[in-house]
ZAMI-241845 format. One record per residue: residue number from 1; residue in three letters; z, x, y of N, C-alpha, C, CB in turn. Coordinates in pm, whole numbers, plus 50000, padded with zeros to 5 digits. Glycine has a CB too. Example, Ala and Ser with C-alpha at 12.3 -4.5 7.8 and 13.67 -1.06 7.14 Angstrom:
// residues 2
<site 1, ALA, <50780, 51319, 49431>, <50780, 51230, 49550>, <50780, 51320, 49670>, <50905, 51131, 49553>>
<site 2, SER, <50708, 51285, 49775>, <50714, 51367, 49894>, <50787, 51290, 50003>, <50572, 51408, 49940>>
This chain:
// residues 115
<site 1, UNK, <25958, 44801, 04913>, <25875, 44784, 05029>, <25937, 44863, 05144>, <25858, 44634, 05066>>
<site 2, UNK, <25854, 44924, 05225>, <25899, 45002, 05339>, <25822, 44955, 05462>, <25880, 45155, 05314>>
<site 3, UNK, <25896, 44925, 05571>, <25832, 44877, 05694>, <25886, 44959, 05811>, <25859, 44725, 05716>>
<site 4, UNK, <25796, 45012, 05892>, <25831, 45082, 06016>, <25824, 44981, 06128>, <25736, 45203, 06043>>
<site 5, UNK, <25935, 44961, 06199>, <25936, 44864, 06309>, <25922, 44939, 06441>, <26066, 44777, 06307>>
<site 6, UNK, <25810, 44922, 06505>, <25784, 44991, 06632>, <25707, 45119, 06612>, <25914, 45020, 06702>>
<site 7, UNK, <25688, 45190, 06722>, <25617, 45318, 06720>, <25719, 45430, 06728>, <25514, 45329, 06835>>
<site 8, UNK, <25696, 45536, 06653>, <25786, 45651, 06655>, <25740, 45745, 06767>, <25788, 45725, 06517>>
<site 9, UNK, <25783, 45714, 06889>, <25751, 45796, 07005>, <25863, 45898, 07022>, <25732, 45709, 07134>>
<site 10, UNK, <25826, 46019, 07058>, <25924, 46127, 07070>, <26047, 46084, 07149>, <25860, 46248, 07137>>
<site 11, UNK, <26164, 46109, 07090>, <26297, 46084, 07146>, <26325, 45936, 07177>, <26314, 46164, 07271>>
<site 12, UNK, <26246, 45845, 07120>, <26274, 45702, 07135>, <26361, 45658, 07018>, <26140, 45617, 07141>>
<site 13, UNK, <26355, 45531, 06982>, <26426, 45478, 06864>, <26328, 45399, 06780>, <26547, 45390, 06905>>
<site 14, UNK, <26345, 45405, 06650>, <26261, 45329, 06558>, <26344, 45294, 06435>, <26133, 45408, 06519>>
<site 15, UNK, <26318, 45177, 06379>, <26385, 45136, 06256>, <26290, 45144, 06139>, <26441, 44994, 06269>>
<site 16, UNK, <26340, 45191, 06026>, <26261, 45192, 05903>, <26338, 45109, 05802>, <26236, 45339, 05850>>
<site 17, UNK, <26274, 45000, 05757>, <26338, 44904, 05668>, <26293, 44929, 05524>, <26306, 44759, 05711>>
<site 18, UNK, <26390, 44949, 05437>, <26365, 44964, 05294>, <26415, 44840, 05224>, <26433, 45092, 05237>>
<site 19, UNK, <26334, 44785, 05134>, <26377, 44672, 05052>, <26355, 44711, 04906>, <26298, 44541, 05089>>
<site 20, UNK, <26463, 44716, 04829>, <26455, 44750, 04688>, <26456, 44622, 04604>, <26571, 44843, 04647>>
<site 21, UNK, <26369, 44616, 04504>, <26369, 44504, 04409>, <26358, 44558, 04268>, <26252, 44405, 04439>>
<site 22, UNK, <26418, 44485, 04175>, <26408, 44522, 04034>, <26274, 44473, 03979>, <26527, 44463, 03952>>
<site 23, UNK, <26241, 44517, 03859>, <26114, 44478, 03797>, <26099, 44327, 03784>, <26102, 44541, 03660>>
<site 24, UNK, <26212, 44255, 03769>, <26204, 44109, 03755>, <26197, 44037, 03890>, <26323, 44058, 03677>>
<site 25, UNK, <26190, 44116, 04001>, <26176, 44058, 04134>, <26307, 44029, 04205>, <26098, 43934, 04124>>
<site 26, UNK, <26420, 44047, 04138>, <26549, 44022, 04201>, <26599, 44147, 04274>, <26652, 43976, 04095>>
<site 27, UNK, <26696, 44128, 04360>, <26754, 44239, 04435>, <26866, 44305, 04355>, <26808, 44191, 04571>>
<site 28, UNK, <26862, 44437, 04342>, <26972, 44504, 04273>, <27096, 44512, 04362>, <26930, 44645, 04228>>
<site 29, UNK, <27213, 44522, 04300>, <27336, 44549, 04373>, <27348, 44701, 04381>, <27464, 44482, 04303>>
<site 30, UNK, <27342, 44753, 04501>, <27340, 44898, 04522>, <27482, 44953, 04518>, <27272, 44933, 04657>>
<site 31, UNK, <27503, 45056, 04434>, <27634, 45120, 04422>, <27655, 45226, 04529>, <27649, 45183, 04284>>
<site 32, UNK, <27551, 45304, 04558>, <27561, 45410, 04658>, <27422, 45439, 04713>, <27624, 45540, 04597>>
<site 33, UNK, <27418, 45495, 04835>, <27290, 45524, 04898>, <27306, 45638, 04998>, <27233, 45398, 04968>>
<site 34, UNK, <27205, 45726, 05002>, <27197, 45831, 05103>, <27054, 45837, 05154>, <27243, 45970, 05046>>
<site 35, UNK, <27036, 45900, 05271>, <26901, 45921, 05323>, <26891, 46060, 05384>, <26865, 45813, 05426>>
<site 36, UNK, <26766, 46112, 05383>, <26737, 46245, 05436>, <26608, 46237, 05517>, <26725, 46350, 05321>>
<site 37, UNK, <26606, 46306, 05631>, <26488, 46312, 05718>, <26435, 46455, 05717>, <26522, 46266, 05864>>
<site 38, UNK, <26307, 46470, 05683>, <26245, 46602, 05678>, <26108, 46600, 05745>, <26232, 46650, 05533>>
<site 39, UNK, <26051, 46720, 05762>, <25911, 46729, 05797>, <25832, 46733, 05667>, <25882, 46856, 05887>>
<site 40, UNK, <25701, 46746, 05674>, <25618, 46744, 05554>, <25642, 46864, 05462>, <25472, 46738, 05593>>
<site 41, UNK, <25696, 46973, 05516>, <25726, 47092, 05436>, <25863, 47083, 05369>, <25720, 47217, 05524>>
<site 42, UNK, <25939, 46977, 05399>, <26070, 46960, 05338>, <26185, 47016, 05420>, <26071, 47022, 05205>>
<site 43, UNK, <26157, 47063, 05541>, <26261, 47114, 05629>, <26339, 46997, 05688>, <26201, 47203, 05742>>
<site 44, UNK, <26470, 47000, 05674>, <26556, 46892, 05724>, <26551, 46888, 05876>, <26702, 46910, 05675>>
<site 45, UNK, <26535, 46768, 05931>, <26529, 46745, 06075>, <26666, 46698, 06125>, <26419, 46640, 06110>>
<site 46, UNK, <26714, 46758, 06232>, <26835, 46715, 06302>, <26957, 46701, 06210>, <26809, 46583, 06371>>
<site 47, UNK, <26967, 46789, 06112>, <27080, 46790, 06018>, <27097, 46658, 05944>, <27209, 46822, 06092>>
<site 48, UNK, <26987, 46584, 05927>, <26991, 46453, 05859>, <26965, 46472, 05709>, <26887, 46354, 05921>>
<site 49, UNK, <27062, 46530, 05639>, <27049, 46558, 05498>, <27157, 46484, 05419>, <27058, 46710, 05472>>
<site 50, UNK, <27116, 46400, 05326>, <27208, 46324, 05240>, <27312, 46247, 05322>, <27280, 46419, 05143>>
<site 51, UNK, <27264, 46174, 05424>, <27351, 46091, 05507>, <27394, 45969, 05425>, <27278, 46047, 05638>>
<site 52, UNK, <27523, 45949, 05413>, <27577, 45840, 05331>, <27569, 45708, 05406>, <27724, 45869, 05290>>
<site 53, UNK, <27517, 45606, 05340>, <27515, 45469, 05393>, <27645, 45404, 05346>, <27387, 45387, 05346>>
<site 54, UNK, <27730, 45364, 05440>, <27864, 45318, 05404>, <27869, 45181, 05336>, <27949, 45314, 05527>>
<site 55, UNK, <27778, 45093, 05369>, <27775, 44961, 05305>, <27633, 44934, 05255>, <27822, 44848, 05404>>
<site 56, UNK, <27593, 45001, 05146>, <27454, 44990, 05102>, <27420, 44852, 05045>, <27424, 45095, 04999>>
<site 57, UNK, <27301, 44807, 05078>, <27249, 44681, 05024>, <27105, 44704, 04979>, <27257, 44566, 05131>>
<site 58, UNK, <27047, 44607, 04911>, <26910, 44620, 04863>, <26809, 44617, 04976>, <26880, 44509, 04764>>
<site 59, UNK, <26850, 44566, 05092>, <26766, 44565, 05211>, <26841, 44642, 05319>, <26730, 44418, 05257>>
<site 60, UNK, <26786, 44755, 05359>, <26856, 44844, 05450>, <26761, 44890, 05559>, <26915, 44965, 05375>>
<site 61, UNK, <26805, 44888, 05686>, <26726, 44942, 05796>, <26795, 45067, 05848>, <26707, 44837, 05909>>
<site 62, UNK, <26723, 45175, 05852>, <26775, 45302, 05902>, <26714, 45323, 06040>, <26742, 45422, 05805>>
<site 63, UNK, <26801, 45344, 06138>, <26757, 45365, 06276>, <26752, 45515, 06304>, <26852, 45293, 06376>>
<site 64, UNK, <26637, 45561, 06351>, <26619, 45699, 06393>, <26602, 45700, 06543>, <26497, 45765, 06321>>
<site 65, UNK, <26662, 45798, 06610>, <26650, 45805, 06755>, <26676, 45947, 06804>, <26748, 45707, 06823>>
<site 66, UNK, <26650, 45969, 06934>, <26679, 46097, 06998>, <26619, 46216, 06926>, <26827, 46115, 07008>>
<site 67, UNK, <26704, 46310, 06886>, <26656, 46432, 06822>, <26598, 46409, 06683>, <26767, 46531, 06814>>
<site 68, UNK, <26624, 46293, 06622>, <26558, 46260, 06495>, <26406, 46256, 06516>, <26609, 46123, 06440>>
<site 69, UNK, <26366, 46214, 06637>, <26223, 46196, 06667>, <26172, 46300, 06767>, <26199, 46057, 06722>>
<site 70, UNK, <26243, 46410, 06783>, <26196, 46516, 06873>, <26090, 46600, 06803>, <26315, 46605, 06920>>
<site 71, UNK, <25986, 46636, 06876>, <25884, 46725, 06821>, <25943, 46866, 06814>, <25754, 46723, 06907>>
<site 72, UNK, <25924, 46932, 06700>, <25979, 47067, 06685>, <25895, 47171, 06759>, <25987, 47104, 06538>>
<site 73, UNK, <25769, 47140, 06781>, <25680, 47227, 06858>, <25627, 47145, 06975>, <25563, 47285, 06770>>
<site 74, UNK, <25670, 47175, 07095>, <25637, 47093, 07212>, <25488, 47096, 07249>, <25717, 47139, 07330>>
<site 75, UNK, <25409, 47185, 07189>, <25265, 47184, 07215>, <25192, 47084, 07125>, <25207, 47325, 07195>>
<site 76, UNK, <25260, 47030, 07025>, <25199, 46930, 06937>, <25194, 46794, 07004>, <25277, 46921, 06804>>
<site 77, UNK, <25088, 46719, 06976>, <25080, 46580, 07021>, <25149, 46487, 06923>, <24934, 46537, 07040>>
<site 78, UNK, <25161, 46531, 06797>, <25229, 46451, 06695>, <25279, 46543, 06584>, <25135, 46341, 06638>>
<site 79, UNK, <25374, 46492, 06506>, <25424, 46560, 06388>, <25461, 46455, 06283>, <25548, 46650, 06423>>
<site 80, UNK, <25442, 46489, 06157>, <25479, 46400, 06048>, <25626, 46413, 06015>, <25394, 46429, 05924>>
<site 81, UNK, <25688, 46303, 05976>, <25824, 46300, 05927>, <25825, 46225, 05793>, <25921, 46232, 06030>>
<site 82, UNK, <25925, 46256, 05712>, <25945, 46187, 05585>, <26090, 46143, 05578>, <25908, 46280, 05463>>
<site 83, UNK, <26111, 46014, 05560>, <26245, 45959, 05539>, <26256, 45923, 05392>, <26272, 45835, 05632>>
<site 84, UNK, <26352, 45985, 05324>, <26372, 45960, 05181>, <26508, 45894, 05160>, <26363, 46093, 05099>>
<site 85, UNK, <26506, 45782, 05090>, <26628, 45709, 05057>, <26651, 45720, 04907>, <26618, 45559, 05102>>
<site 86, UNK, <26773, 45758, 04872>, <26812, 45767, 04732>, <26931, 45675, 04710>, <26846, 45915, 04691>>
<site 87, UNK, <26923, 45594, 04606>, <27029, 45497, 04578>, <27056, 45493, 04428>, <26990, 45357, 04630>>
<site 88, UNK, <27172, 45437, 04395>, <27209, 45416, 04255>, <27250, 45269, 04241>, <27326, 45512, 04210>>
<site 89, UNK, <27208, 45208, 04129>, <27254, 45072, 04100>, <27280, 45059, 03951>, <27150, 44966, 04147>>
<site 90, UNK, <27369, 44968, 03916>, <27402, 44942, 03777>, <27336, 44810, 03738>, <27558, 44937, 03755>>
<site 91, UNK, <27240, 44813, 03645>, <27165, 44691, 03611>, <27245, 44586, 03536>, <27046, 44728, 03530>>
<site 92, UNK, <27340, 44628, 03454>, <27422, 44533, 03378>, <27567, 44579, 03385>, <27374, 44521, 03230>>
<site 93, UNK, <27656, 44486, 03372>, <27799, 44516, 03378>, <27834, 44619, 03270>, <27885, 44388, 03360>>
<site 94, UNK, <27896, 44728, 03315>, <27937, 44832, 03221>, <27827, 44927, 03180>, <27994, 44769, 03101>>
<site 95, UNK, <27705, 44907, 03231>, <27594, 44994, 03194>, <27591, 45121, 03277>, <27463, 44920, 03210>>
<site 96, UNK, <27496, 45206, 03247>, <27479, 45331, 03320>, <27404, 45305, 03450>, <27403, 45435, 03235>>
<site 97, UNK, <27438, 45384, 03553>, <27370, 45373, 03682>, <27227, 45422, 03671>, <27445, 45452, 03790>>
<site 98, UNK, <27140, 45358, 03748>, <26998, 45394, 03751>, <26963, 45439, 03892>, <26907, 45273, 03706>>
<site 99, UNK, <26892, 45553, 03905>, <26855, 45601, 04039>, <26731, 45531, 04092>, <26833, 45751, 04037>>
<site 100, UNK, <26728, 45514, 04223>, <26610, 45465, 04295>, <26582, 45569, 04403>, <26634, 45319, 04357>>
<site 101, UNK, <26455, 45604, 04418>, <26419, 45701, 04524>, <26288, 45654, 04586>, <26405, 45848, 04467>>
<site 102, UNK, <26290, 45634, 04716>, <26170, 45593, 04791>, <26157, 45678, 04915>, <26177, 45441, 04828>>
<site 103, UNK, <26034, 45708, 04953>, <26008, 45786, 05074>, <25905, 45715, 05160>, <25959, 45927, 05039>>
<site 104, UNK, <25920, 45733, 05291>, <25823, 45680, 05387>, <25779, 45794, 05476>, <25885, 45562, 05473>>
<site 105, UNK, <25648, 45813, 05487>, <25592, 45912, 05580>, <25548, 45839, 05705>, <25472, 45989, 05516>>
<site 106, UNK, <25574, 45901, 05821>, <25531, 45840, 05947>, <25507, 45950, 06049>, <25636, 45738, 05999>>
<site 107, UNK, <25437, 45914, 06155>, <25401, 46010, 06261>, <25490, 45986, 06381>, <25251, 45998, 06299>>
<site 108, UNK, <25541, 46096, 06436>, <25611, 46094, 06565>, <25512, 46147, 06669>, <25746, 46180, 06562>>
<site 109, UNK, <25489, 46072, 06776>, <25394, 46114, 06878>, <25466, 46136, 07011>, <25282, 46010, 06894>>
<site 110, UNK, <25402, 46217, 07095>, <25453, 46227, 07232>, <25378, 46122, 07316>, <25434, 46374, 07291>>
<site 111, UNK, <25419, 46098, 07435>, <25357, 45993, 07517>, <25211, 46022, 07549>, <25435, 45976, 07646>>
<site 112, UNK, <25172, 46147, 07558>, <25033, 46183, 07587>, <24941, 46133, 07475>, <25020, 46335, 07603>>
<site 113, UNK, <24991, 46141, 07352>, <24907, 46106, 07237>, <24880, 45957, 07225>, <24971, 46155, 07110>>
<site 114, UNK, <24967, 45871, 07282>, <24948, 45727, 07261>, <24893, 45656, 07384>, <25079, 45664, 07221>>
<site 115, UNK, <24868, 45728, 07494>, <24815, 45660, 07612>, <24665, 45652, 07609>, <24860, 45731, 07739>>
């Protein structure tokens, strides 16, 4: 499940909450996690490429702010962003790690666009 908390207004702050669950509905124990912020074409925004989450959990909120939410073209009223989270978890003791990959698309707007 992915939840955007608040509005992604240019150069403000917004949290994006990811909750990972296994097929049986339980929370996996996450071994490692990274996240990347791009535009819709896959261009990395604000050097946010493969950012390591130091204490990964099955429920993680990533805070974006400042230049993460800056419009790349100041004549635009809005631009799309994609936040991709990649994680690894081990389903059973001694087993092989399994990858998890989830993405959230959202719009960053300038103040003119939301008034």
